[in-house]
N, C-alpha and C positions, 0 to 999 in steps of 0.2 A: 273713092265715090265721087261721081261727077254730079254736083248740085246745080250746075249751070252758073249764070251770072247773079251776083248778089243783088238784092233789092234795096239794101240799106247797109250803111257802115257807121259804127259808133266808136267811142273811145275804148270800149272793152270787147267788142264782138262784131261779127259780120252776120247779116241776116239773109237767109235764102228762102224762097218759096219753092217747095218741092213736093210734088204729088198732093197738092192742095193742103200742105201743112207748112207751118213756119219752122225752119231749122236755124237755131242760133248757135254759131260756132264762136267759141271764146278764144281770145288771144292767148298766146303761150305764156306770157309773163305773169298771168294771174295765178292766185293760189289754186291747188288742185280741187279744193272744196267749193270754188266759186259758182260753178253751175248748179250744184245741190243747194247752196245757200240762197241763190236767186230763185230757184224753182220752188223751194219751200215757202218763201214769201208769197209767191203768186198763188200757190196752192191754198194758202191760208185765206187770201182774199177771195178766191173762188169758192171756198167752203162757207164763207160768210153770205153767199147768195148774191154777190155783185157780179155784173156782166164782165167777166174777165176771161181771156183765152185759157182753155183747159190745157194742163200739162199732160202730155201723153207719155213722155219718157225723158229720163236724164241718162245720157250715155256718152260714148266717145266715137268720134268719126274721124278716120285717118289720124288717130293719136291725139286728137284735140277734144276738149270738153265741149259737149253740145246738149241743148235742150230741144226737144221736139214738142211743138205745141199747136193748138188749134189756130187755123187761119181765119181771121175775121175780115171778110171782104167789105170794103167801103172806103170812104175818105175821112181824113181827120177833120175835126171841127175847125181847126186852124185854117186848113186849106179852104173849107167851105166859107168861113167868115171873111176871108180876104178876097173871095170872089163876090161876096155879097156884104159889102161894108155897111150898107144901109141897115142891115139886120144884126149888127155887131152886138147890141144890147141884148137881143133875143138869145143869141148863141152864148153870150157870156152868162146870162141867167140860167140857161140850161146846164152849163158846165158847174155853176155854183151849186145847183140842186144835186148834182151827182157827187160833188166834193162833200156836201153836207151829209148825204147818205153814208159815205165812207167814214166821216167823223162821228157818226152815231154809234159805230161799232167799238165795243170794249175790246182792248187788245192785249190784255195780260196773257202771257203764255209763250207761244212760239216765236214772237217777233223780238228783234233786238230793241232794247230800250233806247229811246231817242237821246237821252242825256249821254249815254255811253258813246253813241255814234257821233254826236256833235263834239263831245270832248276829244275824241280821236282826231276828228277833222281839223279842229282848232289847233291841236298839237302838231299836225302835219303842215299847217299853212306856213310857207316859206317867208311871207312878208311880215309875219308877226314875231316880235321879239318875246323874250320870256315875260316881261312886264305886261305886255298885251295879252298874252295867253292866260297868265295868272288872273288878271282882272276879268277876262271874259268867262273864264271857268268858275270863278267865284260868283259871278252874276248868274250863270246858268245854275249853279247849285242852290241859289237863293229862291228860285221860282218854283212854287208848288203847282201841280197840275194833275188832272185825272188822265190816266193812260188810255188814249183812244187810237184807233187805226189812223195813221197819217201816211199819205202816199209818198211824200218826200220829193216829188218831182212833177206835181200836178200842173198841167197847162193844157191849152187847146190842142196841141199837137200830140198829146198822149191820149186823146179821146177819139175813137173811130165811130162814125155814124154808119150803122148797118141795119137796113130795113127798119128804120124809124126807132132803133135802139142804139144806145151809145156804150161801146166797149171801152174799158179802161186798161191801158197797156203800160208796160215798163215799171215794174214793181220793185226793182233792185234797191231803191233808196227808202223803201217803206219802213216804218218803225212804230213802236208803241209809244206815243208821246202826246204833246200838247197841241191841240188843234190850232191854237193861236200861232204857234211856231210854223205849222204847215201853211197857214194862210199867209203869213209874212213871206215865207219862202216863194210862194206863188206870186205874190205882189212884186217881190224882188226880181224874179225871172222876167215878168212882164215889163218891169221899169227899165231893164237893160236892153229891152227891144222896143217898146213904145210906152212912154209915160202916160199918154192918153188912155191906152188899154189898161194900164196898171191902176190908174185912178178910177176908171170905170168899174174894174173888178173889186176894188176896195170898197167903193161906195155901195155897190149892189150887195156885196157880202155883209156889210154892216146893216144895210136895210133889211135883209132877209134873216137876220140873227139878232141876238141880244148883246152882241160884242161891239165895242167901240174901237176906234182907231188907236187910241192910246193903250188899250189892253193888247192889241195885236203888235203894236210897235215897241212894246217892252222886249220883244225878241229880236229887234233889228240888228243890234250890234253883234249878238250871238250868231245869228244866221249868216250875216255878212262875213264874219270871221271864219265860220265853217266853210263857206263857199270859196274862200281863198285857197282852199286845199285842192281845188279843181284846176283843170287846164284852161286858164283864162288869158285874155289879152292884157297887155299893160294898162290900157285904158280902163277895162273892167276892174282890174285890181285897184287902181287908183280910186275909182268910185266907191268901191267897197271900203277902202281905208277911210274915205271921207265919211262914210255912214258910221263906221266904228267910232271915229273921233267925235262926231256929232252926238251920238246916242250914249256913248260911254267914255266921256272925256277922261284922259289920264293925267294924273297930277305929276 
């Protein structure tokens, strides 16, 4: 099947635009259930009334796992912001309003529990020794929270502005968890790109909620440890280890 040239490539899949639909072709090394696992997460978000691309089919194309979904025409808010830097606060506030809508949704049921997901990621982090892992998992187990829908990879480039509405894409990391962890994850992603943007995000989120920086940052070492399981540069890994040592010092 000739899908033409891809419009995007990620760590796990290649994205094509074909007949006004998005086709996501998964890499061969992934588990055979990966496409269905991801599609079910996106279907859940769609069923909650969020503006999310509709899933049309989970199938195989040329022997590879594939998801066929709705194409949302538009530009990411990240691209829009960087062309209109003077309006950065406006677009950041808009993104926070969307993230808060996500966080209002109770997520017991079909989604993976956040604690299990983080525990697995910490266990897979090559930079962490057994002492680090044990300490972080103990801290993870000590935090009580209400299970809400968390995107897991929420940032300006996963938001597409389309006809004055904003679509939320890339739900593979979503889980049922603590919104404070999801907020810190977003802050961490921004901080590794632009500390100015990260601090703006954190300030505005705290202003628009009843959360404090201290409440959010109780997740700092855990989220940093989990992120070490991802494909990162040595500089990023060093920064994450510094965060872990600062917020969760080891004896």
